[in-house]
Every structure is written in C-alpha cells, then in structure tokens.
N, C-alpha and C positions, 0 to 999 in steps of 0.2 A: 564386126562381121554382120552383114545384113542378110536376113533370110529372104529368099524369093518366094512370094506367096503362092504362085501356081505350082511349082514343083513340090513345095511343102504340102499343099492341099492334096496333090496326087499321091504322095507318100502315105499320108494318113488315110486316104480313101482306100488304098490297097491293103492296109493292115487287117481289117476284119476278114478278108478272104484268106489270108494266111492262117489266122486263128481257127477258122472253120476246117481247113484242110487237116490240121493236126489235132482236132478235137478228140478227147478221150472220154470214156464213160466212167464215172466215179462209182466204184463198188465198195462195200464195206468189207471188213475182215471176214465176215460170214455172210453168205448169201443162200437163198433157196435156188436149187437147180432141178430142172426137170430132165430126166434121162429118156432120150428119144428111143422109141421101140421097146421100152421096158415098162412104160406107163407108170412112172414112179417119180415123186418129188422128194428130194432129200435136202438136208442142210449141208452146206459145203464150207470148208475152210479155204480161203484164198491165201496162198503162201508164196510170196515172191522169192523166198529163199530156197524153195524146191523147184527143180527144173521141170519135172513131169507131173502129170495128174495121176492120182491113184483112186481106185474104187474098191470098197470093201467086198471081198469075194472069198468063198471057201470051196473046198472040193474041186479045185481047178484041175481040169484034165485036158490035155491036148490030144487031138485025133485027126484023122484024114477023112476028107469027104471029097469025092471025085478028084482025087489027087492033090487037093489043096489042104493046107494046114488050118485047122479050126480049133477053137477052145470052148469047152463046156464048163459052166460054173454055176454056183448058187450065190445069191447075194447074202453077205454076212451082215444083215441089217436087223431083221426080225423074222419070226416064224411065219408071218403072213406072206413072205416072198420065198417060199420053199420050192418053187418049180425051177427046173434047170433052164439056163439061158445059153444059147449057142451063138457064137459070132466067129467070123473069119479072123484068123490070127494075122495081125498087121506085121508084127516083128516080136523079138524077144529083147528086152532091155536089161542092162546091167546097172543095178542100183547100189550105190555105196552103202555098206552097213554102218549103223551107228556104233560108237565105241562099245556100248553095253551089249550089242548084238554080235560082236565079233568073237569067234571061237578060234583061238590060235592053233588048236589041234586040227581043225578043219582046213585052215590055211587060206580060205577065201575071204577077201575083204569086200566082196560084193555078193549080191544075190540076183539070180536071173528071174525076171518076171515076164509073163506073157502080156502083150499089148494089143488092145483092140481099138478100132475107130468107133466113136460114140457121139451121137448128136446130143449136145447139151444146150438147154435154154436157161439163160439168166436174164431176168427182166424181160425185155422184148428182143433180145439178141440170141440168135440160134447159130451155133458153130459146131462143126465136126472137129473133134479133137482126139488125140491119142490118149488112152487111159490104160495104165498098167493095173493088173489085178493082183491084189494081196489082201490078206486078212487084216482089216483095220478095226476089228471089233473091240480092241482095247483102247481105241481112240474115241473121242467124243463125236467126231464128224466122219460119216462113212465115205465122203468124197473130199479129196484134197485136190485143189486146182493150182498147179504150179505155173511158173513164169512162161513156159512155152505156150500153154493154153491161154494165159492172160493176155499175151501179145495178140492172139487171134481175136480176142474180144475187145481189143483196143482199150484195155482196162487200166484205170488208175485206182489203186487200192488205198483207201483211207482207213487205217486201223482203228480210228476213233468211232467209226460207223459200223452198224450191224444191219444187214438186210436192207441196204439203201436202194436196191433195185426192185424191191417188193417181190410179190409172187411171180413166178414165170408166166409170161403172157405171149408166147410165140405163136405165130400163125404158120401155116404150111409154107408160105413164101417168105418166111422171116430170115432165111439165109441171106445176109447182106454181103457186100463186097468185102472180102477178107484180105 
C-alpha cells in the first residue's frame, strides 16, 4: 500500500484544528474560586463524582420579593462574613443523602436544597453556575464544584494537582463562550 503524499499532508494539516476545538483547561483537585457579587475568594474542591455545586451557607431562609422566590443566607465560612446575602431562588434541588445521614424514621432518602445562580471565577475563566446552599462547615472546603459546573468550565481535573489555575484573575468581560 502506497500513501498518497498530498491527501496525507492535508490530513495532518487539519489535525491541530480538531485539537484546538476540543481543548480543555486542566484544573487541580483543589482550586481558588472567586464568588461574584460576594467579593470573596475561597478554596474549592473539584469533585467529578458530585453532580451539583454546593456552597457552605447557614440560616437559609426562603422569602418572596415582588412575587418572586428569593433566598437569604449567611456564609458558613468565618465570622468575617456575617452579613446576610440575598439572591433570587433558581430552583430547589433534591440531593441524595449519604448512608450515614439517612434517618429511616424520617423516610426521606434525599434532602431539598435551595439553588442560586452564582458567577464563579477560576483562573481566568468566569462562568455562571447553579450552586445549592447547605452547611458545609464540617468539610475542609466551603465550595464544592460538581460535574455540571465543571462542564461549563470545559474542565479536565487532574487529582495530582492543586491550585493549577492559580489565583482567580477574571475581568468583567471574562465570560467566554459556554
């Protein structure tokens, strides 16, 4: 079998274009994330085994404003962030309870959590993602970023790395094609 030089040359010429189209950003198991509108940078755990993102919050209350559903909460991070935060409620999610968290007398295998839209900056990428609110103060990382949000970041997670993206450095026009 003899290769034809010109078609072979064209084939290899096109390969870099395909590679760029599917390029992913490599993130570590942990990254710094800036929370838009809250003016706070936190350490996050990137968890491909979790579907949704979770932010550590306490005293979570739903209320109505001009006929719309909203949520008021306090960050469960440290005493320095003790002011209330209010955001429109995007939806309520049902999260499967872990085996150790399941109470057979209660009968529910899930917990309902309020979900908000939040701008998150990691590295130089800014994305608007859905984040459910729950008290994560027993965990090391106040923000968990699950697979749905990681898709929006075109992320490839390398668990051998930590803070691969560096400090968040998003500009106001950093929302890129999602």
